[in-house]
C-alpha positions in Angstrom: 0.0 0.0 0.0 1.5 3.3 -1.1 2.2 5.9 1.6 0.4 9.2 1.6 2.2 12.4 0.7 2.4 15.6 2.8 3.4 18.7 0.9 5.8 20.8 3.1 5.0 24.5 3.3 1.6 24.1 1.6 -0.7 21.7 3.5 -1.9 22.2 7.0 0.4 20.2 9.4 -1.1 18.6 12.5 0.3 16.8 15.4 -0.9 13.5 13.9 0.6 14.2 10.5 4.0 15.3 12.0 4.1 12.0 14.0 3.1 10.0 10.9 5.9 11.6 8.8 8.3 10.9 11.7 7.2 7.2 11.8 7.5 6.8 8.0 3.8 6.3 7.6 3.5 9.5 5.4 6.2 10.8 3.1 7.0 14.5 3.0 7.7 16.3 -0.3 8.0 19.7 -1.9 5.7 20.7 -4.8 6.8 22.7 -7.8 4.9 25.7 -6.4 6.7 25.4 -3.0 10.0 25.1 -4.7 9.3 28.3 -6.8 8.5 30.2 -3.6 11.8 29.0 -2.0 13.8 30.0 -5.0 12.2 33.4 -5.2 13.0 34.0 -1.5 16.6 33.0 -2.0 17.0 35.3 -5.0 15.6 38.1 -2.9 18.4 37.6 -0.4 21.0 37.5 -3.1 19.7 40.8 -4.4 19.9 42.4 -0.9 23.5 41.3 -0.6 24.3 42.7 -4.0 22.8 46.1 -3.1 24.9 46.2 0.1 22.0 47.5 2.2 22.4 46.4 5.8 19.9 43.7 6.7 20.2 41.8 10.0 21.7 38.3 9.6 22.2 38.6 5.9 25.1 41.0 5.8 25.5 41.9 9.5 26.7 40.1 12.5 24.4 38.4 15.0 22.9 39.5 18.3 24.9 42.4 19.8 27.0 42.4 16.6 23.9 43.4 14.5 25.5 46.8 13.6 28.7 45.1 12.2 28.5 45.1 8.4 29.8 42.0 6.7 31.4 42.3 3.2 29.7 40.5 0.3 32.6 38.1 -0.1 32.4 37.0 3.6 28.6 36.6 3.9 28.9 32.8 3.1 31.6 32.3 5.6 29.4 34.1 8.2 26.7 31.4 7.8 29.1 28.5 8.3 30.6 30.3 11.3 27.2 30.7 13.0 26.6 27.0 12.9 30.0 26.3 14.4 29.9 29.0 17.1 26.4 28.3 18.2 26.9 24.5 18.5 27.4 24.7 22.3 24.9 22.2 23.6 25.7 19.9 26.5 24.1 16.9 28.2 22.6 13.7 27.0 21.4 13.6 23.4 17.7 14.0 22.7 15.8 10.9 21.6 16.1 10.2 17.8 12.4 10.9 17.2 12.7 14.3 18.8 15.6 15.1 16.5 13.8 13.8 13.5 10.7 15.8 14.4 12.9 18.9 14.6 14.0 18.3 11.0 10.4 17.8 9.8 9.1 20.9 11.6 12.0 23.1 10.4 11.4 21.8 6.9 7.7 22.8 7.0 8.6 26.3 8.2 11.4 27.0 5.7 9.3 25.6 2.8 6.9 28.5 3.1 9.3 30.7 1.3 10.0 33.5 3.8 13.5 32.5 4.9 15.9 32.8 2.0 16.9 29.2 2.2 18.3 27.5 -0.8 16.4 24.7 -2.6 19.4 22.5 -2.3 19.5 22.9 1.4 15.9 21.9 1.8 16.6 18.8 -0.4 19.5 17.8 1.9 17.3 18.2 5.0 14.6 16.1 3.2 17.3 13.4 2.5 18.1 13.2 6.2 14.4 12.7 7.0 13.7 10.2 4.2 16.7 8.1 5.0 16.5 8.2 8.8 20.0 9.7 9.1 19.3 11.7 12.2 21.6 14.4 13.6 22.8 14.0 17.2 21.5 16.9 19.3 22.5 17.7 22.9 19.5 18.2 25.2 20.7 21.3 27.1 21.7 24.8 26.0 18.6 26.5 24.7 16.9 29.4 26.5 14.0 29.3 24.1 14.3 32.7 22.5 16.2 33.9 19.5 15.0 30.5 18.7 16.5 27.2 20.0 19.9 28.3 18.8 22.2 25.7 20.3 20.1 22.5 19.5 19.2 23.7 16.0 22.9 24.4 15.4 23.8 20.9 16.3 20.9 19.7 14.2 22.3 21.3 11.1 26.0 20.8 11.5 25.7 17.7 9.3 24.7 20.0 6.4 28.3 21.4 6.4 29.9 18.0 7.1 30.3 18.4 10.9 28.8 16.9 13.9 27.4 13.3 14.3 24.4 11.4 13.0 22.5 8.3 13.9 22.0 5.6 11.2 20.4 2.3 11.9 20.7 2.8 15.6 24.5 3.6 15.6 26.3 6.9 15.9 28.7 8.0 13.2 30.8 11.0 12.2 28.8 12.9 9.6 31.5 13.0 6.9 31.9 9.3 6.9 28.1 8.9 6.3 28.0 11.5 3.6 30.9 9.8 1.8 29.3 6.4 2.1 26.2 7.8 0.3 28.2 9.7 -2.3 27.4 13.2 -0.9 29.5 16.2 -0.1 29.0 18.9 2.5 26.9 21.9 1.5 28.2 25.5 1.2 25.6 27.7 2.8 24.5 31.0 1.1 23.7 34.3 2.7 21.2 34.1 5.6 20.9 30.3 5.4 22.8 29.6 8.6 20.6 32.0 10.6 17.4 30.7 8.9 18.4 27.2 10.1 19.1 28.0 13.7 16.5 30.7 14.4 13.2 29.1 15.3 11.3 27.1 17.9 11.6 23.6 16.5 13.3 22.2 19.6 10.5 23.4 21.9 7.9 22.5 19.2 9.2 18.9 18.8 8.9 18.3 22.5 5.5 19.9 22.5 4.3 17.5 19.7 5.5 14.6 21.7 3.9 16.0 24.9 0.6 16.3 23.1 0.8 12.7 21.9 2.0 11.1 25.1 -0.2 13.1 27.4 -3.2 12.2 25.3 -2.3 8.6 25.8 -2.0 9.1 29.6 -5.4 10.9 29.7 -7.1 8.1 27.9 -5.6 5.5 30.1 -6.3 7.5 33.2 -10.0 7.4 32.4 -9.9 3.7 31.6 -7.9 2.7 34.7 -9.9 5.1 36.8 -13.1 3.4 35.8 -11.6 0.0 36.6 -10.8 1.4 40.1 -14.2 2.9 40.6 -15.8 -0.5 39.8 -13.2 -2.4 41.9 -13.8 -0.1 44.9 -17.5 -0.2 44.6 -17.8 3.5 43.8 -20.9 5.3 42.7 -21.6 6.2 39.1 -23.9 9.1 40.0 -21.2 11.7 40.0 -20.7 11.0 36.3 -24.3 11.7 35.3 -24.7 14.3 32.5 -27.3 16.4 34.5 -24.6 17.3 37.0 -22.0 18.3 34.3 -24.5 20.4 32.3 -24.5 22.7 35.3 -20.7 23.3 35.0 -20.2 22.6 31.3 -16.4 22.5 30.9 -15.7 20.4 27.8 -13.1 18.2 29.4 -15.3 17.4 32.4 -18.2 16.5 30.2 -16.1 14.3 28.0 -14.6 12.4 30.9 -18.0 12.1 32.7 -19.6 10.6 29.6 -16.7 8.2 29.1 -17.0 7.1 32.8 -20.7 6.5 32.5 -20.2 4.4 29.3 -17.3 2.4 30.8 -19.3 1.5 34.0 -22.7 0.7 32.3 -24.2 -2.8 32.6 -21.7 -3.9 35.3 -22.8 -6.6 37.7 -20.2 -5.4 40.1 -21.8 -1.9 40.1 -25.3 -3.3 40.4 -24.3 -5.4 43.4 -24.0 -2.4 45.7 -26.8 -0.2 44.3 -28.6 -0.1 47.7 -25.5 0.3 49.9 -25.5 2.8 52.8 -22.4 4.7 51.6 -23.3 8.4 51.0 -20.4 9.5 48.9 -17.0 8.4 47.6 -13.6 10.0 48.3 -12.6 12.7 45.8 -10.1 10.5 43.9 -13.2 8.5 42.7 -16.0 11.1 42.8 -14.0 14.0 41.2 -12.5 12.1 38.3 -14.4 14.2 35.7 -13.3 17.4 37.4 -9.6 16.5 37.8 -9.1 14.4 34.6 -11.3 17.0 32.7 -9.2 19.9 33.9 -6.1 18.2 32.6 -7.9 17.5 29.3 -8.7 21.2 29.0 -5.0 22.0 29.5 -4.1 19.4 26.9 -6.6 20.9 24.4 -5.1 24.4 24.9 -1.6 23.1 24.2 -2.8 21.2 21.1 -4.4 24.3 19.6 -1.3 26.4 20.1 1.0 23.6 18.8 -1.0 23.4 15.6 -0.6 27.1 15.0 3.1 26.9 15.6 3.4 23.8 13.3 2.3 26.0 10.4 4.1 29.2 11.3 7.4 30.9 10.2 9.5 31.4 13.2 13.0 32.4 12.0 14.4 35.9 11.7 14.6 38.1 9.8 11.5 37.3 7.7 11.9 38.0 4.0 8.9 39.5 2.2 10.6 41.2 -0.7 13.7 43.3 -1.4 12.2 46.3 0.2 10.6 44.6 3.2 12.5 42.4 5.6 11.4 42.4 9.2 13.6 41.6 12.1 11.0 40.7 14.6 10.4 38.2 17.4 8.6 35.2 15.8 11.4 33.0 17.2 10.4 33.8 20.8 9.1 30.6 22.5 6.8 32.2 25.0 3.5 31.1 23.4 4.5 27.4 23.7 6.6 27.8 26.9 3.6 28.9 29.1 1.4 26.2 27.6 4.0 23.5 28.2 4.2 24.5 31.8 0.4 24.3 32.1 0.5 20.8 30.4 3.3 19.7 32.8 1.0 20.6 35.7 -1.9 18.9 34.0 0.1 15.7 33.6 1.4 15.8 37.2 -2.2 16.0 38.5 -3.2 12.9 36.6 -0.4 11.1 38.4 -1.3 12.7 41.7 -4.9 11.5 41.7 -3.9 8.1 40.4 -1.6 7.7 43.4 -4.5 8.6 45.7 -6.7 5.9 44.1 -3.9 3.3 44.6 -3.7 4.3 48.3 -7.5 4.0 48.6 -7.4 0.5 47.1 -5.1 -0.7 49.9 -7.1 0.5 52.9 -9.3 -2.6 53.2 -12.5 -0.7 53.7 -14.4 -2.0 50.6 -16.5 -5.2 50.8 -14.6 -8.2 49.3 -11.4 -6.2 48.8 -8.8 -7.1 51.5 -6.3 -4.7 53.1 -3.2 -4.4 50.9 -5.0 -6.3 48.2 -4.0 -9.7 49.6 -6.0 -12.0 51.9 -3.1 -13.3 53.9 -0.9 -10.4 55.1 1.6 -10.2 57.9 4.1 -12.6 56.4 3.1 -11.0 53.1 3.3 -7.2 52.6 0.9 -7.4 49.7 0.7 -4.3 47.5 1.9 -1.9 50.2 5.2 -1.0 48.6 4.2 -0.3 45.0 2.3 2.7 46.4 5.6 3.9 47.9 6.9 4.0 44.3 3.9 6.0 43.0 4.3 8.4 46.0 7.9 8.9 45.1 7.0 9.5 41.4 4.2 11.9 42.3 6.5 13.8 44.6 9.2 14.0 42.0 6.6 15.4 39.5 5.6 18.1 42.0 9.2 19.3 42.1 9.3 19.4 38.3 6.2 21.5 38.1 7.8 24.9 38.8 7.1 26.8 35.6 10.3 27.2 33.5 8.6 30.2 31.8 8.5 32.1 35.1 12.3 32.6 34.7 14.3 34.7 32.3 18.0 35.3 32.2 19.4 38.0 29.8 21.8 36.8 27.1 23.6 38.2 24.1 25.0 41.2 26.0 21.5 42.4 26.7 20.3 42.3 23.1 18.2 39.2 24.0 17.1 40.4 27.4 13.9 38.3 27.9 13.8 34.6 27.0 11.1 32.0 27.4 13.0 28.9 28.8 10.4 26.9 26.8 13.1 24.3 25.9 13.4 23.5 29.6 9.6 23.4 30.0 9.3 21.0 27.1 11.9 18.6 28.6 10.4 18.8 32.0 6.9 18.1 30.7 8.2 15.1 28.8 9.9 13.8 32.0 6.8 14.3 34.1 4.7 12.3 31.5 7.2 9.5 31.7 6.6 9.3 35.5 2.8 9.5 35.0 3.0 6.5 32.7 4.7 4.5 35.5 2.1 5.6 38.1 -0.8 4.6 35.8 0.9 1.3 35.2 1.0 0.6 38.9 -2.6 1.7 39.3 -3.6 -0.7 36.5 -1.8 -3.5 38.4 -3.7 -2.7 41.7 -7.1 -2.2 39.9 -6.8 -5.6 38.2 -5.9 -7.3 41.5 -8.8 -5.6 43.3 -11.3 -6.6 40.6 -10.3 -10.2 41.0 -11.9 -10.3 44.4 -15.4 -9.5 43.0 -15.5 -12.6 40.9 -17.8 -14.3 39.8 -19.6 -11.0 39.4 -19.0 -9.6 35.9 -17.5 -6.3 35.1 -18.9 -4.0 32.4 -18.1 -5.3 28.9 -15.2 -2.9 28.2 -13.7 -3.1 31.7 -14.0 -6.9 31.6 -12.1 -7.0 28.3 -9.4 -4.7 29.6 -9.1 -6.8 32.8 -8.7 -9.9 30.7 -5.9 -8.3 28.7 -4.1 -7.4 31.9 -4.4 -10.8 33.6 -3.0 -12.6 30.6 0.2 -10.9 31.4 0.0 -10.5 35.2 -1.6 -13.2 37.2 -3.4 -12.7 40.5 -1.0 -12.5 43.5 -1.8 -14.6 46.5 1.7 -14.2 48.1 4.5 -11.7 47.8 6.7 -11.9 44.7 9.0 -9.6 42.8 6.4 -7.0 41.9 8.9 -5.0 39.8 8.4 -7.6 37.1 4.6 -7.2 37.1 5.0 -3.4 37.3 7.2 -3.4 34.2 4.5 -5.3 32.3 1.6 -3.0 33.3 3.7 0.1 32.6 4.4 -1.2 29.1 0.6 -1.8 28.7 0.1 1.9 29.3 3.1 3.2 27.3 2.2 1.1 24.3 -1.5 2.0 24.5 -2.6 -1.6 24.8 -5.9 -0.9 26.6 -6.9 1.3 23.7 -6.9 -1.7 21.4 -9.9 -2.9 23.4 -11.5 0.5 23.2 -11.0 0.8 19.5 -13.0 -2.3 18.7 -15.9 -1.0 16.6 -18.7 -1.7 19.2 -16.7 -0.3 22.1 -15.5 2.7 20.1 -19.0 3.9 19.3 -20.0 3.4 23.0 -17.3 5.7 24.2 -17.8 8.5 21.7 -18.9 11.7 23.4 -20.2 15.1 22.1 -16.6 16.3 22.4 -14.9 13.2 21.0 -13.3 14.8 18.0 -12.1 17.8 20.0 -10.0 15.5 22.2 -8.4 13.4 19.5 -5.0 13.6 17.9 -5.2 13.8 14.1 
């Protein structure tokens, strides 16, 4: 089956499409029309250089050196030097898919024809994407304004034959890989170096991954939360639509409707219909309000990310010979603040999940023993997995300080307010990784708790999810090395395995809500 084609610089790029290009499910290409715009923009830059009129970044120095005029014969050397001098990143390398996303996102921005980039340079970037020859990019060194200068410099060192690349999972010196493929380093023209490294593609790549991974966590939080409500004999009344019509936040309504659908036709739920309990603890009763608030934060980030995916964020922006604007489209603040919000939203999903785990251990629910094991004393049961989730939830709280609240002047005061969005993106990514682990442990506890209600049947969807879990993790009657079970349930969450149950045609239609499309990644 032939892959679909996405046209860089012309079509509307979404999170889903960016991820599909990264995964090789869609091929990116440049149309004749896009190439014509790119060529015209490059010709405009060449004309500016020939006229000798000072235009920032084309024939001047950078940052505080913006008043230093560069001669025509040295403008090309200037572009090579900027890649070298700005390649100052430190720390561990970013994951290969982040680096590849950076290439894809920069490609889409440059292909719009406002950057003065050469067609040959775009073709070389496309070659890296298409052949999975991915530059090695250090994770630290960007302050998120004047673009992600350091990481983008490392990203594009291979264009001039420098730096390192990953090919087939191994790291190589760039020149050796270029020679193997019969290619030579490029010679950058005026403005090209600056066009390559000015932009928000490091922040944006992390934001794309945050949108995707947080979405997976939100979906699993609802599914696992419903399992826990059923296992702990919680009430489904707090999820009724009448209640949420009185406070109609879209995220809340979406979650409440999903919870109602997940718990319907459950023998376990019916078994305690006439119990004397008045109300449940907040971690059960307030799932729509807490999960829903995090979904609202996710939606805000997704909307901003999709604007940024289709924006031009380098500097200066070339309109024509007489109009070049040295502005601030490279400033990461729009994404930085939203990433901090998403980081908090993710942390709260882990926080309430940890509370549900603790609740499941108390032994106050009919049929569900203390510590989720009938014979304790010699056995600690599921006591200690909750220590792990408590540690992870606490670690997340420490990571939630907003990176965008800080700014440190750089570039001798020329760049006197920066976004720190690069740090916010990495922190949000780290928090989501911790949340996946917390949810995996909640899934383990929920499956164990549900076992005690047999032979009563769960709702159809929860029953199918429970079956999927117990095929990998059997019921524990005595202590064992729970780390092995935890690893399996974490992988179930990370790989989206529960969603395979949900996506079955009958189940999928059941869980569709009025806001379903709004909260999907396309």
